[in-house]
N, C-alpha and C positions, 0 to 999 in steps of 0.2 A: 781588601783583604787583610791587610795591615791591622785594620781597626777590628775586624773578625777575630783575629788572633789575640788581641790585645783584651778584647772582652772575655774572650774564652779563659785565658790565662787567669784573669782577676777571680772569674767566677770558680775556676778550679782551686784557686788558693781560699777562697771562702768556704766552698764546699769540704776542702781537706781539714781545715779547722773545725768546721762543726762535726765531722766524721771523727776526728781525733777526741774531742770532748765526749761525744756519744759513745765512743767505743770504751773509753776509760772509765764512763759511768756504768756501762751495762757490765763490764766484766767484775765490776765491785759490787753488783747487786746481790749474789748469792750470799747468804750468810756466812759470816766469818771471813777468814782470808787464808793465805796460804798456811801462815803459823799454825791458826787454828785448825786447819785441816791436817798439818804435819803432827800436831798434838794428839788429834783424835785417832789417827791411824796408830800412834805408838802406842795409846791407850787400848785400842781394841786388839792389837798383838800382846798386850800385858807388859808392856815394856815402860820404863820411866824416862822421862826425858828432862834434861835440865832446865828449869825456869829461867835462869839467868840467861842461858843461850837463845830461848825464845824471846826475852825482852832484849836481847842484842840484834835479833833479825828484825824485830818491829822497829827499832831505831834506826837501823842500817837503812831500811827500806822506805821508812817513814809511815809505817802502818798505823802508827798511833796519831797522824797528824790528819788534818780535814783534807776532804777530797780536792779541793783547789790547790792546796799546798803539794799533794802527791802528783797532781796532774801537771803543774808548774815546774816541778823537780823533773819530771820524766821528760817533759817537751823541751825543756831548757838543756838537759843533757844530750838529747838528739841533735838539735838544732846547732848547738855550740859545739860539742864534741864527738857527734856522729856515735854516740853512746846510748844504746836501746835499753840498757840495764841489765841486770843479772838474772839468769833463770834460776828460779828457786829450786827447782825440781833437778835440774842438772848442774848447778853450782858453776855454770859457767857463763861468759858473755853471750847473750841473745844473738848478737851478729855474728858470732862464730858458728852457733849452732844452726841459724838459718843458712847463711853463704856456704857451708859445708855439703849442703844437699841440693842448693839451687843449680849446680851444674847438671846433675842428672835430670833434674825436673825441666830445666831449659831444653836439653836434648830430646827428650820426651814430647815436649809441648812443640817444639819446631818439627820434630818428625811427623807428628800426628797432624799438624796443620798442613803439611806439605802432602800427606797422604790423603786428607780430605780434598784439596785442590786438585791433585791428580786423578782421583777416581770422580770426584763430583763433576767438574766441569765438562769432560766429554760425555758422561752418561746425559746430564743435564742437556746439553747441545743436542744429542741425538733424538732424545723424549721430545724436545720441542718439535725439531725437523721432522721427525716420523711420528707426528702427533696421532693417538689412536691406533698405532700399530701394535703388532705383537711383542716387539721391544720396548715400546712405550709402556705398554700395560706391565710388563714385567717389571721395569724400573719404577713404576707407580707402586706396584705390590711390595717390593723390597725397601722402597722409599718409607711407606707406612709402616711396615715391620720395625724398620730400624729406628723411626721416632716413637715406637710405641713400647717397644721392649726396653725395660731399664737396663741399664749398663752393667750394674753389679750382679744382675741374674745372668747376662751374659758371662760375665766371669766365673760364676759359679758353675755355669754349664761345661764351660771350657775345661776349667778344674776338673770336674768329675770326669769328663770323656778322657783327659790327659791319664789320669789316674786308674780310671775303670779299664781302659781298652789299652793303654800305651804304657801303663805302670811308670808315668813320668809326672815329677811334680812341676807343673807349669807356671808355678808362682815365682817371682823374685826378677831380677835383672840379671843375677849371676848365679853361676853353679856354686856350689860348696867351696870348692878349691879356690875359687877366684873372689870370694866375698872379701876378704882382708888383705889380699895380693894387692902389690904395688901395681899402677898401670903399665901395662906391657901390650906387645902386638897380640898376645893370646887372650888377654883379659877384654880387649876391644872385640876381638872375634867373639868371645863369649857373651858379651853385650849385645851384639847385633843378633846372635841367634835366640835370645831371650826376647829382644825388643820388640818383634812382629805382634806378638799376642797383645800387650797392652795398646800398642798402635790401633790395631784392629779392634779392640773392645771400645777405646776411649774414642776413636774417629768415627764409629757406626753412627751415632746419632747426629754428629755433625755433619757427616757425609749424605745422609738421607734427608736433612734439612736442607741442605745446600743444593742438592739435585732438585728438590722441589721449587727452590726460590729461583734457581737459575731457569728452570724449564718455564716457570709463569712468566719471569721477566721476559725471557726471549719470544715466547708466543706474544706477549702484549707488544712487542717491538716488531714483530713480524707482520702484524696487520695495521701497522701504522702508513699514512699516506706517502711518506718518503721512501718505503721500502717499494710500494706498489710503483712509485714513479720511477725509481732505479731499475726496477725489473721491466718496465714498459719500455726503457731507453735502450735494452738489450744488455745491461751490466750481467756478466756472467754469475751464476747463482752461487758458487763458492766465494768470490770475491764479493758479491754484495752481502753474503750472511757474514764473512769473516770481518768486512770494514765498517759496517753501520750496526745491524742488530746486536751481534755478539757482543761488540765492544760496549753497548749500552747495557748488556746483561751482566756485565762483569762488575757491577758494584758492590754485590754480596761479597766477592772476594777481597775487595779493598776494606769494606767495612768489617771482615773478621779479623784483620791484622792487628786490630785493638785487642783481641782476646789474647793474643799471644804474651803479652807483658803481664797481666794477672795470673796467667796459665803458669808462668814461671816459678811462682811462689805456691799456688794452690796445689799443683800437682794431682789435682782430679782425687782429693781425699778419699771419698767412699772406695773407689777401683784401687787405689794405691794400699789400702787396708785389705780388701780382700785378696789381691795379689802378692801382698807382703812387698811391695816395692820401695825401696830406700828413698823415697823423695820427701818433699817438704810436707805433703798432705798430713801422714800419720804422725809427725811431730806436733802439727798444729791441734790434732785430735787430743792426742795425750796432753797437751798443755791444758786445753779447756777442760778435760776431766781432773785436772791437778790444780786447777785455779792458779796458773803459773801466770799470773797478770801481766808481767813485764813482756813474756814471749808471747801470750794471746795477743795483747795490745799491740805489738810490733807487728806481728803476721797482719793484723787487720789493718793497720795503718799503711804498712806496705802495699797491701793488696789493694787498698782503697786508691793510694797513690798511683799505682801502674794501671789501675781501670780507668781513671780520670786521663791520665795521660795517653794511654791506648787509644781511648774515645778521641781524643784531639788529634791524634795521629792518623786515625781512621778518617775523620772527615776533612783533614787536609789532603789525604790521598784521594779521596773521592772528589774533593774540588779540582785537585790537578788532572784526575782521569776524565771526569764528566765536565764538558765546558757548561753545562746547563746550570749546574750546581755552583760553579767558580762565577759565572755571570750573577747568580743570584747573590752571592757574598759580596760581589764587587758593587751591585746595586744597592745593597744595604748599607 
């Protein structure tokens, strides 16, 4: 197991290095840079911009240097000082922009994941145990619908229903009076009153997929010889079900733990934009549009790092939960 972890960590470092280089290269592909974009926007508005200021910006951020020099400067600042650079558009440190919104993204991601687990597990088990029953058909129908309907469409439908029939704006996570207020008990209650809708929309496809996976895994386990043998020995059905097949079918729940870490930063970008959620997703989208290279690069680098780490944690959790996987690692 130790050798497996060592190999995975080494591979993770190589992967992150490749991702960082590729990311920095891709965000620099569009013609021009942030300074050129800033100049073009000023000219489109009929404004004049100081050329000396533009030259200072290019020198400050190394935009007049070769790609390797820009990348080396960026990475050295991250590794040595934890400095992700300055956001051109916001004139703020990238780290402060990202971490200011991570809290809400974290809370939304954790709440959605718990919702998916709480709904998908009992429905998936029931659907497998009562295969081809009316309940199984209903769960299957809603599972296919949940996987087929785009999340942004669900968000638009809920927003229309809220405005058309209830006269309420269902977007955002806070009411107007609490948007800029300091945190207090009233603001927490207001957040909870708005949180159910994004959790429902974001968790719809994940719940549907997890139901189908749990059902398929449990059906596969229920027809294996050890289950038939245990049942023949007179083991009570509920004890047989919970002790062996259900445990083996829980692998999808551990494999999805790795989704949580990148979800802290991504914040379901499209849904966040549609519902006007103050998470990190819209910030990333705006940075891409404005060619804010350090902000975009930092986002993608953090997302890649969290994705790799989350995948490693999921694999370790699976190895701990499922002895078959653990023995396979130890044997390798």
